[in-house]
C-alpha positions as MATLAB code, in Angstrom:
seq = 'MEQDVNIKIIDRDGITHEILAPTDMAMNLMEVVRSYELAPEGTIGICGGMAMCASCQCYVNSTHELPEMQDDEEAMLSEAFYVKDNSRLGCQIQITPEMEGLEVELAPES';
ca = [
      -2.847  -14.093  -20.250;
       0.522  -14.221  -18.501;
       0.287  -10.619  -17.282;
      -2.797  -11.242  -15.126;
      -2.851  -12.013  -11.398;
      -5.597  -13.672   -9.380;
      -7.104  -11.405   -6.741;
      -9.921  -12.120   -4.299;
     -12.102   -9.117   -3.428;
     -14.945   -9.180   -0.905;
     -17.403   -6.436   -1.809;
     -19.433   -4.321    0.619;
     -22.267   -6.872    0.526;
     -19.897   -9.632    1.693;
     -19.793  -11.339   -1.723;
     -16.405  -12.761   -2.724;
     -15.232  -12.102   -6.279;
     -12.266  -13.989   -7.714;
     -10.959  -11.876  -10.549;
      -8.048  -11.599  -12.953;
      -6.293   -8.251  -12.791;
      -3.813   -7.100  -15.442;
      -0.277   -6.237  -14.374;
       0.636   -4.628  -17.684;
      -1.739   -1.644  -17.564;
      -0.333    0.293  -14.563;
      -3.638   -0.129  -12.710;
      -4.163    0.121   -8.991;
      -6.602   -1.872   -6.875;
      -9.201    0.923   -6.820;
      -9.239    0.999  -10.646;
      -9.662   -2.785  -10.766;
     -12.639   -2.583   -8.379;
     -14.179    0.117  -10.571;
     -13.548   -1.747  -13.826;
     -15.216   -4.896  -12.450;
     -18.048   -2.734  -10.992;
     -17.632   -4.257   -7.516;
     -18.926   -1.094   -5.850;
     -21.757    1.215   -6.971;
     -20.578    3.973   -9.292;
     -19.680    7.139   -7.421;
     -18.873    5.311   -4.172;
     -15.248    4.347   -4.783;
     -12.336    6.368   -6.106;
     -14.183    9.650   -5.714;
     -10.939   11.671   -5.706;
      -9.630    9.818   -8.759;
      -6.930    7.938   -6.908;
      -5.122   10.859   -5.303;
      -5.300    9.473   -1.699;
      -7.606   12.345   -0.763;
     -10.945   10.719    0.068;
     -10.566    7.177    1.538;
     -13.545    5.948   -0.525;
     -11.332    3.078   -1.756;
     -10.283    1.969    1.732;
      -9.921   -1.781    1.953;
      -8.748   -4.359    4.446;
      -5.828   -6.480    3.272;
      -6.606  -10.013    4.480;
      -3.601  -11.757    2.918;
       0.006  -11.562    4.052;
       1.348   -9.798    0.967;
       4.319   -7.493    1.338;
       2.826   -4.179    0.209;
       4.742   -0.987   -0.517;
       5.274    1.128    2.581;
       2.452    3.548    3.313;
       3.264    7.098    2.215;
       2.441   10.169    4.330;
      -0.645   11.179    2.314;
      -2.189    7.701    2.620;
      -1.429    7.558    6.330;
      -2.942   11.018    6.856;
      -6.100   10.101    4.943;
      -6.580    6.874    6.893;
      -6.110    8.754   10.177;
      -9.261   10.731    9.327;
     -11.305    7.915    7.737;
     -14.103    5.850    9.267;
     -13.965    2.062    9.855;
     -10.141    1.984    9.880;
      -8.490   -1.253   11.023;
      -4.858   -2.281   11.451;
      -4.898   -3.832    7.956;
      -6.511   -0.811    6.238;
      -4.975    0.528    3.041;
      -6.208    2.765    0.248;
      -6.834    0.736   -2.893;
      -5.572    3.594   -5.057;
      -2.135    3.165   -3.479;
      -1.814   -0.574   -4.210;
      -0.379   -1.098   -7.690;
      -1.273   -4.309   -9.488;
       2.045   -6.069  -10.043;
       2.984   -9.751  -10.456;
       3.759   -9.773   -6.699;
       0.045   -9.203   -6.004;
      -0.820  -12.756   -7.153;
      -3.290  -14.193   -4.617;
      -3.990  -10.843   -2.917;
      -7.125  -10.946   -0.756;
      -8.898   -7.741    0.238;
     -12.252   -6.657    1.619;
     -13.790   -3.304    0.750;
     -14.393   -1.140    3.806;
     -17.974    0.040    4.408;
     -19.012    3.187    2.573;
     -18.530    6.210    4.837;
];
């Protein structure tokens, strides 16, 4: 399907998953992780994607130009565990054609 992008996700067990993510469904990275069941149910996206829990924190390992971090995401990451310089909340990364080849690693469960 033309609307899909290839994304590489390393789960919390260190296993790499190469998946196709749709760009035509207004999904974010957290929703893709949940739909592919790459994290145990109830451990990711606990707040429903409102940038209020950091359960979908991931490390962006590729050099993609991501949308600028908004205040609520920045505030949540300032209180989260295991934060690195490349940390982002998966719920704030929309799946668009520009995300082709995105590589992320899920942060450890807090």
